[in-house]
C-alpha positions as CSV (number, residue, x, y, z in Angstrom):
1,M,22.4,91.0,15.6
2,W,23.7,91.6,12.0
3,T,27.1,92.4,11.2
4,K,27.5,93.3,7.1
5,G,30.6,92.3,5.8
6,S,29.8,93.2,2.0
7,Q,26.9,94.3,0.0
8,A,26.5,94.3,-3.7
9,P,24.9,97.0,-5.8
10,T,21.0,96.4,-6.4
11,E,20.5,94.2,-9.6
12,P,17.4,92.9,-10.9
13,L,16.6,89.4,-10.6
14,P,15.8,87.0,-13.8
15,K,12.3,88.1,-15.3
16,Q,9.2,85.9,-14.7
17,C,6.1,86.1,-16.6
18,A,3.4,87.9,-14.4
19,S,0.4,88.1,-16.9
20,P,-1.5,85.4,-18.7
21,V,0.0,85.0,-22.5
22,W,-2.4,86.4,-24.7
23,Y,-2.6,86.0,-28.6
24,N,-3.9,88.5,-30.8
25,G,-5.6,87.0,-33.7
26,T,-6.9,90.2,-35.5
27,E,-5.3,92.1,-38.4
28,S,-4.1,94.8,-36.4
29,P,-2.4,95.6,-33.1
30,V,-4.7,95.5,-30.0
31,P,-3.9,97.5,-26.9
32,W,-3.9,95.0,-24.0
33,T,-4.0,96.5,-20.3
34,F,-2.2,94.6,-17.5
35,S,-2.1,95.6,-13.8
36,L,-0.9,93.9,-10.6
37,H,-1.9,94.7,-7.2
38,T,-0.1,92.7,-4.3
39,S,-2.0,92.5,-0.8
40,S,-1.3,90.4,2.4
41,G,-2.4,90.4,5.7
42,W,-3.7,87.9,8.5
43,S,-7.0,86.4,9.2
44,S,-8.1,84.2,12.2
45,Q,-11.0,81.9,13.5
46,L,-12.4,80.8,16.7
47,G,-14.9,78.3,17.1
48,V,-16.5,77.2,20.6
49,S,-18.9,74.2,20.8
50,F,-20.6,73.5,24.4
51,T,-22.8,70.7,24.9
52,S,-24.5,69.5,28.1
53,E,-26.8,66.3,29.0
54,V,-28.7,65.6,32.5
55,G,-30.3,62.3,33.0
56,A,-31.0,59.6,35.4
57,G,-28.5,56.9,35.9
58,S,-28.3,53.4,37.5
59,A,-25.4,54.5,40.0
60,S,-26.9,57.5,41.1
61,P,-30.3,59.5,40.7
62,V,-29.0,62.2,38.6
63,Q,-26.3,62.0,36.0
64,A,-24.8,65.1,34.1
65,S,-22.3,65.6,31.1
66,V,-20.5,68.4,30.0
67,S,-18.5,69.0,26.9
68,L,-16.7,72.0,25.7
69,T,-14.5,72.0,22.6
70,L,-12.2,75.1,21.2
71,S,-11.2,75.5,17.5
72,G,-8.9,77.9,15.9
73,Q,-7.0,78.9,12.7
74,V,-4.7,81.7,12.0
75,T,-4.1,82.1,8.3
76,Y,-1.5,84.6,6.6
77,D,-2.7,85.6,3.0
78,L,-0.7,87.1,0.2
79,K,-2.6,88.1,-2.7
80,Q,-1.8,89.7,-6.3
81,D,-4.8,91.3,-7.7
82,L,-5.2,93.9,-10.5
83,G,-4.2,97.1,-9.5
84,N,-1.6,99.8,-11.2
85,S,-1.8,99.6,-14.9
86,L,0.4,99.1,-18.0
87,V,-0.9,99.0,-21.7
88,I,1.0,96.9,-23.9
89,N,-0.1,96.7,-27.7
90,V,0.1,93.4,-29.0
91,P,0.8,93.2,-32.4
92,S,-1.3,91.3,-35.1
93,H,-0.9,87.4,-34.8
94,Q,1.4,87.7,-32.2
95,Y,1.6,86.8,-28.3
96,G,2.0,89.1,-25.8
97,W,2.7,88.9,-22.0
98,V,4.2,90.7,-19.3
99,A,7.7,89.7,-17.7
100,L,8.8,91.2,-14.4
101,S,11.8,91.1,-12.4
102,E,12.3,92.1,-8.5
103,P,15.3,94.3,-7.4
104,A,17.8,92.2,-5.3
105,T,20.9,92.5,-3.4
106,K,23.6,90.2,-2.3
107,V,24.8,91.1,1.3
108,T,27.5,88.8,3.6
109,G,28.2,88.7,7.1
110,E,27.2,87.3,10.2
111,W,23.9,86.8,11.9
112,T,23.3,85.9,15.9
113,F,20.2,84.9,16.7
114,D,18.8,85.4,20.2
115,A,15.7,83.4,21.8
116,N,14.7,86.1,24.1
117,G,17.8,85.0,26.5
118,F,17.1,81.3,26.1
119,P,20.2,79.4,24.8
């Protein structure tokens, strides 16, 4: 449960470089297209290995061995790929890059955590 005490207006966080830095070594401005697409998802893998052996042993006429192994993995994947485009003109003999910031707000209050009725 969350009880809000106060909430500040939304403001941008400090900008961070979101692209490679590109140098224009030509004598004229060059348009450069930058795009960024963020995606996320879950993936899972499950493996099963089963082996068996049957043979003759010294203590009994027939001996058997069975082995079963299960393995698994769950992965959360966050990717940033090319997506929506932004075209910038990099001036002659200059560097170009794209810096982006995320909007954020500061909220104060109280959190109450409940573990499904367990203390």
